[in-house]
KOLBAKE-501316 format. One record per residue (C-alpha): residue in three letters; x, y, z. Coordinates in steps of 0.25 Angstrom, whole numbers, plus 5000, padded with zeros to 4 digits. Layout:
@residuo:ALA; X:X; Y:Y; Z:Z .
...
END
This chain:
@residuo:MET; X:4970; Y:5156; Z:5275 .
@residuo:GLY; X:4962; Y:5162; Z:5286 .
@residuo:TYR; X:4949; Y:5158; Z:5279 .
@residuo:VAL; X:4953; Y:5144; Z:5277 .
@residuo:VAL; X:4957; Y:5142; Z:5292 .
@residuo:LEU; X:4944; Y:5149; Z:5296 .
@residuo:ALA; X:4935; Y:5140; Z:5287 .
@residuo:PHE; X:4942; Y:5127; Z:5291 .
@residuo:PHE; X:4943; Y:5130; Z:5306 .
@residuo:GLY; X:4930; Y:5138; Z:5307 .
@residuo:MET; X:4922; Y:5126; Z:5300 .
@residuo:LEU; X:4929; Y:5116; Z:5309 .
@residuo:PRO; X:4920; Y:5117; Z:5321 .
@residuo:LEU; X:4907; Y:5117; Z:5312 .
@residuo:GLY; X:4912; Y:5104; Z:5305 .
@residuo:SER; X:4915; Y:5098; Z:5318 .
@residuo:LEU; X:4901; Y:5101; Z:5323 .
@residuo:LEU; X:4895; Y:5095; Z:5310 .
@residuo:ILE; X:4903; Y:5082; Z:5311 .
@residuo:SER; X:4901; Y:5080; Z:5326 .
@residuo:THR; X:4886; Y:5082; Z:5324 .
@residuo:LEU; X:4886; Y:5072; Z:5312 .
@residuo:SER; X:4894; Y:5062; Z:5319 .
@residuo:GLN; X:4884; Y:5062; Z:5331 .
@residuo:LYS; X:4873; Y:5060; Z:5321 .
@residuo:ILE; X:4879; Y:5049; Z:5312 .
@residuo:GLY; X:4891; Y:5044; Z:5320 .
@residuo:ALA; X:4906; Y:5047; Z:5319 .
@residuo:PRO; X:4909; Y:5036; Z:5308 .
@residuo:LEU; X:4899; Y:5040; Z:5299 .
@residuo:THR; X:4903; Y:5055; Z:5301 .
@residuo:MET; X:4917; Y:5051; Z:5297 .
@residuo:LEU; X:4912; Y:5044; Z:5285 .
@residuo:CYS; X:4904; Y:5056; Z:5281 .
@residuo:GLN; X:4917; Y:5065; Z:5283 .
@residuo:GLY; X:4925; Y:5056; Z:5274 .
@residuo:GLY; X:4915; Y:5056; Z:5263 .
@residuo:ALA; X:4914; Y:5071; Z:5264 .
@residuo:ALA; X:4930; Y:5072; Z:5263 .
@residuo:LEU; X:4930; Y:5063; Z:5251 .
@residuo:LEU; X:4919; Y:5071; Z:5244 .
@residuo:ILE; X:4926; Y:5084; Z:5247 .
@residuo:ALA; X:4939; Y:5078; Z:5242 .
@residuo:GLY; X:4932; Y:5073; Z:5229 .
@residuo:ILE; X:4927; Y:5087; Z:5227 .
@residuo:PHE; X:4940; Y:5093; Z:5228 .
@residuo:TYR; X:4947; Y:5083; Z:5219 .
@residuo:GLN; X:4936; Y:5086; Z:5208 .
@residuo:LEU; X:4939; Y:5101; Z:5210 .
@residuo:PHE; X:4954; Y:5100; Z:5210 .
@residuo:SER; X:4953; Y:5091; Z:5197 .
@residuo:LYS; X:4945; Y:5101; Z:5190 .
@residuo:THR; X:4954; Y:5113; Z:5193 .
@residuo:GLY; X:4967; Y:5105; Z:5190 .
@residuo:TYR; X:4972; Y:5104; Z:5204 .
@residuo:GLY; X:4972; Y:5089; Z:5204 .
@residuo:ILE; X:4981; Y:5080; Z:5212 .
@residuo:SER; X:4992; Y:5080; Z:5202 .
@residuo:ARG; X:4993; Y:5095; Z:5203 .
@residuo:GLY; X:4992; Y:5097; Z:5218 .
@residuo:LEU; X:4984; Y:5107; Z:5225 .
@residuo:THR; X:4992; Y:5118; Z:5220 .
@residuo:GLY; X:4990; Y:5115; Z:5206 .
@residuo:PHE; X:5005; Y:5114; Z:5202 .
@residuo:SER; X:5012; Y:5101; Z:5199 .
@residuo:GLY; X:5026; Y:5099; Z:5203 .
@residuo:SER; X:5032; Y:5102; Z:5189 .
@residuo:HIS; X:5025; Y:5115; Z:5189 .
@residuo:VAL; X:5031; Y:5119; Z:5202 .
@residuo:LYS; X:5045; Y:5115; Z:5197 .
@residuo:ASP; X:5043; Y:5123; Z:5184 .
@residuo:GLN; X:5039; Y:5135; Z:5192 .
@residuo:ALA; X:5051; Y:5134; Z:5201 .
@residuo:ARG; X:5060; Y:5132; Z:5188 .
@residuo:LYS; X:5054; Y:5144; Z:5182 .
@residuo:SER; X:5056; Y:5152; Z:5194 .
@residuo:ASN; X:5071; Y:5148; Z:5195 .
@residuo:ASP; X:5073; Y:5151; Z:5181 .
@residuo:GLN; X:5067; Y:5165; Z:5183 .
@residuo:ASP; X:5076; Y:5167; Z:5195 .
@residuo:ASN; X:5088; Y:5164; Z:5187 .
@residuo:GLY; X:5085; Y:5173; Z:5176 .
@residuo:GLU; X:5081; Y:5162; Z:5166 .
@residuo:HIS; X:5068; Y:5164; Z:5158 .
END
């Protein structure tokens, strides 16, 4: 978790510097348009990645559907009650 926080907050000043330089060169509205395009591109890449690995929207980010979680809970309760 520490590495994630370091990567996120450590790169934040560099990203801000890059975006501010870009906005001074091409203007703020065009910079925002470029950021929106980059966000859509990244979202498309992650959608393709999750589709190939089986972590689609229907399965959620954890990879478990609701019925799978309910089945696991029922099995756990059955084992706790001594049933197999």
